[in-house]
C-alpha atoms as one frame of an Amber mdcrd trajectory, in Angstrom:
protein
  -0.853   7.208 -20.443   1.769   9.987 -19.843   5.536   9.421 -19.882   5.601
  10.476 -16.179   3.584   7.418 -15.044   5.496   5.042 -17.244   8.648   5.956
 -15.218   7.004   5.343 -11.721   8.255   2.359  -9.875   6.466   0.213  -7.583
   8.752   1.399  -4.803   7.723   4.917  -5.406   4.013   4.070  -5.398   4.475
   2.174  -2.098   6.401   5.023  -0.577   3.697   7.403  -1.419   0.881   5.117
  -0.105   2.894   4.657   3.166   3.303   8.319   3.530  -0.046   9.302   2.702
  -1.830   6.847   4.791   0.448   7.445   7.814  -0.654  11.119   7.554  -4.164
   9.916   7.827  -3.424   7.950  11.100  -3.356   4.503   9.609  -0.438   2.069
  10.781   1.008   0.702   7.683   3.343  -2.253   7.956   5.645  -3.458   5.180
   5.967  -7.189   4.646   9.159  -7.102   2.719  11.851  -4.704   1.774  12.944
  -4.259  -1.797  16.396  -5.125  -2.582  18.342  -3.165  -5.084  20.338  -4.631
  -7.715  23.910  -5.834  -6.513  27.179  -6.669  -8.215  28.436  -9.956  -8.166
  31.946  -9.606  -6.506  33.500 -12.268  -8.922  32.135 -11.595 -12.353  30.521
  -7.868 -11.925  27.207  -8.834 -13.388  24.126  -7.182 -11.736  22.036  -9.774
  -9.544  18.726  -8.982  -7.985  18.391 -10.947  -4.988  14.935 -12.038  -3.802
  13.234 -10.132  -0.937  14.155 -12.022   2.130  11.500 -13.479   4.592   8.511
 -13.137   2.303   6.075 -16.016   1.439   4.312 -16.023  -1.954   1.134 -14.231
  -2.135   1.680 -11.883   1.267   0.665  -8.440   0.260   3.163  -5.789   0.116
   1.365  -3.731   2.887  -0.837  -4.570   6.118  -2.919  -1.435   6.967  -4.905
  -0.993  10.137  -6.495   1.918  11.754  -5.807   1.980  15.853  -9.743   2.125
  16.509 -10.219  -1.207  14.259 -10.537  -4.462  16.036  -6.967  -5.449  17.038
  -6.216  -8.295  14.581  -8.075  -6.686  11.805  -5.820  -5.531   8.879  -6.287
  -4.687   5.101  -3.745  -6.534   3.008  -2.752  -4.218  -0.003  -0.850  -5.254
  -3.183   0.921  -2.362  -4.613   1.820  -2.311  -8.317   3.237   0.406 -10.574
   0.679   2.189 -12.693   2.056   0.974 -16.143   3.432  -2.296 -17.167   2.751
  -4.341 -14.073   2.157  -7.981 -13.747   1.420 -10.403 -10.810   4.709 -11.656
  -9.138   3.232 -15.031  -8.576  -0.104 -17.130  -9.036  -0.610 -16.859  -5.155
  -0.728 -13.065  -5.362  -3.278 -13.117  -8.250  -5.356 -15.790  -6.661  -5.539
 -13.998  -3.182  -6.739 -10.779  -5.073  -9.343 -12.727  -7.231 -10.795 -14.381
  -4.032 -10.917 -10.968  -2.471  -8.442 -11.782   0.207  -6.381  -8.721  -0.724
  -6.890  -5.546  -2.517  -4.675  -3.769  -5.230  -3.396  -0.142  -5.751  -1.598
   1.710  -8.383  -1.750   5.161  -6.564  -2.257   6.546  -3.129  -5.689   7.720
  -4.360  -6.515   4.022  -5.210  -5.238   3.023  -1.847  -7.578   5.401  -0.170
 -10.519   4.022  -2.030  -9.276   0.434  -1.075  -9.212   1.500   2.424 -12.646
   3.187   2.387 -14.308   0.242   0.643 -12.559  -2.176   3.253 -13.926   0.115
   6.159 -17.468   0.182   4.601 -17.786  -3.424   3.834 -15.514  -5.275   6.064
 -15.829  -3.282   9.004 -19.092  -1.309   8.294 -18.418   1.203  11.138 -16.618
   4.025   9.644 -17.864   6.627   6.927 -15.532   8.737   4.733 -16.374  11.802
   6.833 -15.633   9.951  10.196 -12.241   8.816   8.616 -11.452  12.621   7.780
 -12.522  13.782  11.213 -10.307  11.232  12.937  -7.483  11.900  10.556  -7.830
  15.514  11.333  -7.699  14.707  15.037  -4.705  12.498  14.706  -2.554  14.748
  12.713  -3.804  18.165  14.032  -4.350  21.599  12.303  -0.764  21.542  10.622
  -1.702  18.859   8.149  -5.383  19.055   7.833  -4.954  20.344   4.208  -2.962
  17.585   3.348  -5.532  15.009   4.857  -8.426  16.768   3.110  -6.365  16.811
  -0.166  -5.586  13.004  -0.042  -9.248  12.145   0.212
């Protein structure tokens, strides 16, 4: 494993997935916002507050395409490429039961979406996704779209 991947954070992976899937025309919702370390005003020690408003086991991202049935979303758990662990048992159990998918990169997120579309929706092929994405983002970003898939 390269030293570069060891330094990649979960937040960086999540940003790449959000940006990449958005270019492809997907709507990507974050279920929580990462909170940076803060200093305690009294003792100056670093404290990392919990992300507000997130229940245990809720995946990091909810992904949908406008042409999917309205309430259908893919729950995607984002993990850094190296040295990751489950945040809690609920996360792990939902993944083991197939209720969510997990990705360590934009490429894995694209494969997860493709798998979801083929098996959960059964309506879209990879070529249809590329064709739709090309239509959505236009000629300017067509190279990016094909590069991501």
